[in-house]
LOVEX-374858 format. One record per residue (C-alpha): x negated, y, z. Coordinates in steps of 0.001 Angstrom, whole numbers, padded with zeros to 6 digits, always signed. Each point is the difference from the previous one (the first is absolute). Example, Ala and Ser with C-alpha at 12.3 -4.5 7.8 and 13.67 -1.06 7.14 Angstrom:
<pts>
-012300-004500+007800-001370+003440-000660
</pts>
This chain:
<pts>
+000000+000000+000000-001283+003471-000912-001507+001535+003155+001450+003419-000867+003582-001309-000205+000082-002767+002599+002457+001943+002198+002459+000737-002815+003586-000064+001322+001957+002424-002174+000998+000351-003653+001069+003350-001450+001674+000224-003394+000374+003268-001913+002859-000867-002354-000261+003244-001989-001411+003474+000339+002997+001446-001845+002227+001849+002437+003429+001624+000144-001266+002706+002321-002402+002880-000540-001055+000639+003574-002356+002802+000962-001440-002092+002853-000879-003047-002139-003575-001174+000553-000026-001543-003498+000634+003323-001710+002078+000331-003166+001694-003298-000939+000889+001189-003522-000990-002256-002885-000280-003301+001868+001513-002894-001931-001720-003093+001437+001915-002372+002206-001099-003300+001455+001456-003214-001412+001798-001709+002881-000818-003526-001153-003719+000748-000174+000041+001722+003389+001919-002915+001546-002627-002442-001299-002767+002073+001598+001876+000025+003315+000426-003793-000122-003712-000497-000630-001136+002400+002728+002269-001627+002575-001485-003438-000710-003368+001298+001230+000745+002828+002427+002366+000389+002941+002004+002953-001305+002264+001677+002547+001204+003038-001958+001216+000772-003529+000864+003566-001015+001324+001227-003359+000013+003704-000843-000754+002541-002741+000848+002511-001506+003577-001173+000190-000048-003821-000095+003752-000400-000497-000288+001348-003514-000867-003685-000615+002212-001915+002466-000238-003382-001737-003786-000018+000331+000189+001184+003598+002376-002835+000878-002325-002592-001576-002814+001302+002179+002041-000254+003186+001284-003455-000862-003617-001121-000273-000755+001573+003368+002952-001757+001585-000963-003375-001501-003545+000488+001312+001455+000725+003455-001563+003422+000309+001510+001326+003209+000280+003723-000794+001403+000877-003434+000359+003777-000381+001194+002269-002793-000681+003745-000116+002491+001897-002164+001468+003477-000321+003344-001675-000764+000564+001785-003299-000097-002184-003108+003599+000328-001269+003103+002129+000440+002311-002918-000846+001581-001261+003232+000602-003496-001379-003637-000270-001112-001208+001228+003379+002148-002574+001797-001263-002754-002295-003654+000845+000693+000657+000078+003762+001514-003502-000132-002889-001327-002103-002531+001447+002429+001745-001733+002893-000025-003301-001889-003661+000381-000973-001260+000015+003564-000804+003628+000743+000225+000241+003774-000740+003700+000473+000511+003071-002160-001803+003230+000799+002160+002751-001488-001898+003173-000845+002341+002890+000711-001101+003448+001123-000138+003654-001063-002571-000778-002696+001801-002883-001719+003355+001756+000112-001338+003073-001795+000149-001991-003264+001982-003165+000871+003809+000271+000339+001345-001046+003371+003216-001792-001075-001501-003034-001835-002557-000454+002774+002808+000006+002582+001853-002574-002115-003108-002204-000131-000569+000380+003740+003585-001067+000731-000284-002985-002362-003247-001353+001447+001297+000534+003532+003172-001935-000854-002098-002714-001662-001690-000604+003337-003506+001169-000912-001810+001652+002887-000546+003566-001141-002126+002710+001572-000164+003665-000931-003566+000870-000949-000402+003762-000329-003133+001969-000783-000834+002475+002766-002024+003163-000566-002735+000746+002594+001648-002388+002505+003409-001439+000809+000364+002525+002814-000899+003094-002032+002913+002349-000727-001025+001237-003428+002904+000542-002487-000622-003332-001765+000230-002019+003197+003137+001846+001074+001666-000878-003316-001212-003594+000259+001686-000412+003387+003297+001264-001474-000212-002559-002834-000921-002852+002341+003095+000603+002121+002193-000701-003032-001575-003427-000460-000015-000834+003689+003754+000624+000000+000474-003036-002268-001983-002195+002372-003586+000119-001291-002866-000128+002474-002716+002612+000273-003429-001323-000982-003462+001377+000633-000379+001750-003350-003351+001594-000779-001854+003276+000372-001027+001646-003282-003692+000359-000689-001483+002388-002617-000337-002098-003140+001659+000331-003405+002941+002399-000075-000215+000726+003727-003409+001558-000459+001451+002321-002645+003484+000884+001213-000392-000257+003786-003573+001216+000392+000959+002715+002491+000778-002748+002524-003487-001534-000144-003546+000993+000791-001535-000931-003349-003521+000444+001348+000619-003020+002216-000469-003617-001095+003286-001892+000283-000070-003792+000196+002542-002006-001971+001634-002175+002706+000841-002743-002498-003515-000796-001244-001647-003287+000994-003649-000538+000781-001281-001313-003377-002242-002471+001867+002921-001420+001962+003131+000159-002135+003192-000774+001875+002254+000666-002979-000138-000442-003745+001891+002337-002325+001270-001067-003431+000526+003051-002209+002738+000594-002561-002313-000899-002914-001156-003226+001670-003281+001351+001343-001139-001265+003380-003397+000691+001536-002370-000329-002999+002158-002328-002087+003439-000324-001558+002597-002713+000637+001040+000079-003676-003505-001128-000939-001354-001978+002963+001122-002229+002846+000609+002045+003139-002079-002474+001999-002917+000438-002402+000329+003780+000388-000088-000309+003790-002941-002400-000092-002015+002381-002204+000751+003189+001964-002945+001980+001356+000327+003495+001533
</pts>
């Protein structure tokens, strides 16, 4: 087993970098022009192979907006369920359709696929460009489908800070809590991508900020499969995921 990955316990899947939002806090910057999305069958195969070698405890699918490709997302979660991965999380902004019947159908398919927690990104930033009504419809559908759902807002400066964005976020969160959704931890914005451009007055840009989601490259705990199939220094469309892991060097 590769000494740099021997503690691997988490798989992350970026289904697509295309997004239905245009958020000024987004660490990825402008999502315009992205067309790649990950084939669910190929991703499921990679998950199967990883789980034969490693004790994977967590699977997370996100984007962009992953539910632009719900069939592929469901294939990924079915693989995670079959592999008995304990935590199977989806991050979504909840906006992929305005059609109520289509929204309901996707919610039911997600429940059947084995998603056991949805982190719903709602806050002042998302709702500047994402309409509230279809997201509320989705939230109600996934709640009724029995999927554990947590609100996952982006906080500016800190959760306690009373800047205008956080005040608006709290107002939006109350609407979702009224339909029975739980409040999750969320995250605090750091100055990368759009946030560094549009929210720069809230940061000391002379200071070095540390991305809280980066692993030590010499002791990877998670592996991330990108929307074009890239992972570490290989690509699951071209090589076996196990071969890619075996060959990895920081």
